[in-house]
KOLDRENNU-306946 format. One record per residue (C-alpha): z, x, y. Coordinates in steps of 0.1 Angstrom, whole numbers, padded with zeros to 4 digits, always signed. Layout:
N
ZXY;...
# end
This chain:
150
-0195-0167-0741;-0174-0170-0771;-0151-0199-0776;-0120-0178-0769;-0134-0166-0736;-0144-0202-0726;-0109-0214-0736;-0093-0187-0715;-0115-0194-0685;-0108-0233-0687;-0071-0226-0690;-0069-0203-0660;-0092-0226-0639;-0067-0256-0646;-0037-0233-0638;-0054-0222-0606;-0060-0259-0595;-0024-0267-0601;-0013-0238-0579;-0039-0250-0553;-0022-0284-0554;+0013-0268-0550;+0001-0249-0519;-0017-0280-0505;+0016-0300-0510;+0035-0274-0490;+0008-0274-0462;+0006-0312-0460;+0044-0315-0451;+0034-0299-0417;-0004-0308-0415;-0010-0341-0434;-0047-0340-0431;-0051-0307-0450;-0073-0309-0481;-0086-0291-0512;-0123-0281-0511;-0136-0298-0543;-0161-0282-0566;-0173-0246-0565;-0171-0230-0530;-0168-0193-0525;-0155-0193-0490;-0120-0208-0495;-0099-0233-0513;-0080-0253-0486;-0087-0264-0452;-0064-0277-0424;-0084-0297-0399;-0055-0300-0375;-0055-0263-0367;-0090-0255-0379;-0078-0228-0405;-0088-0221-0441;-0068-0208-0470;-0077-0190-0502;-0052-0193-0530;-0046-0165-0555;-0025-0163-0585;-0012-0130-0603;+0016-0142-0626;+0010-0111-0646;+0024-0092-0616;+0060-0102-0628;+0054-0076-0655;+0031-0050-0641;+0045-0049-0606;+0009-0049-0591;-0011-0075-0573;-0049-0073-0582;-0071-0076-0550;-0106-0082-0562;-0134-0068-0540;-0165-0069-0565;-0176-0089-0594;-0205-0082-0616;-0218-0055-0592;-0218-0077-0562;-0192-0081-0534;-0167-0108-0540;-0132-0120-0530;-0118-0099-0502;-0153-0083-0494;-0168-0119-0489;-0139-0144-0480;-0144-0168-0452;-0106-0178-0453;-0082-0172-0424;-0053-0169-0449;-0047-0158-0484;-0015-0170-0503;-0005-0154-0536;+0016-0172-0562;+0032-0144-0583;+0051-0168-0607;+0082-0169-0585;+0070-0177-0549;+0042-0181-0525;+0036-0152-0501;+0013-0156-0471;-0011-0131-0455;-0039-0129-0430;-0071-0112-0444;-0065-0087-0417;-0031-0078-0430;-0044-0072-0466;-0072-0050-0452;-0047-0030-0432;-0025-0026-0462;-0054-0011-0482;-0064+0010-0454;-0029+0024-0447;-0017+0029-0483;-0050+0037-0502;-0041+0019-0534;-0060+0029-0567;-0094+0012-0571;-0099+0001-0606;-0128-0014-0627;-0120-0038-0655;-0131-0069-0673;-0105-0095-0666;-0092-0118-0694;-0115-0148-0694;-0143-0129-0678;-0174-0117-0692;-0183-0093-0664;-0168-0063-0649;-0147-0065-0615;-0136-0040-0591;-0102-0044-0576;-0074-0027-0558;-0041-0026-0578;-0014-0028-0550;+0023-0025-0558;+0037-0058-0550;+0066-0045-0529;+0039-0025-0507;+0017-0055-0503;+0044-0079-0494;+0055-0057-0466;+0023-0067-0451;+0029-0105-0456;+0033-0130-0425;+0070-0132-0432;+0073-0094-0425;+0047-0093-0396;+0055-0116-0368;+0031-0099-0344;+0000-0117-0360;
# end
C-alpha cells in the first residue's frame, strides 16, 4: 500500500472509532454495561449485555453531498458487511445524526426499492467492493424511528 492509502485508512479508522464511542455513549445512558468490541471483529462493533443485542456502526458522511448511503455487500470478491453481519442493529452516522435500523429493515429496503448495485474501490481501500447506493431519504423511511412494528 502507498503512504497515501495508509494515511487515508488510518484517518478513517480513527474517525470510525470516534463514531463508535459516540454511539456507545448514547447506548450507555440506558444500558451502562454496553461495551465496544476491541480489536478486529467482523461480526459487530458494540454489544449490550443487558438485552443481549449487538450493533454495527456505520459512517457515511459523504452522503451529505451525494444523497446516497453506501451499503456494502462484498469486498475483494468475498461477502462482507450486510452479507455477513452478525449484528442485530445497524446505526449510521451521516455527519448530522444517528439513524437506527434492524438488519431486516435494511434488507427489506433493498428488496422493495431495488437500488443500483455498484462496484468501486473506496478511498483508503486497495480492493474492489460491491455495494448498493441507496438514496438517503429512501433508506431512512425504513429506519426504526419510522417503523414501530419491529
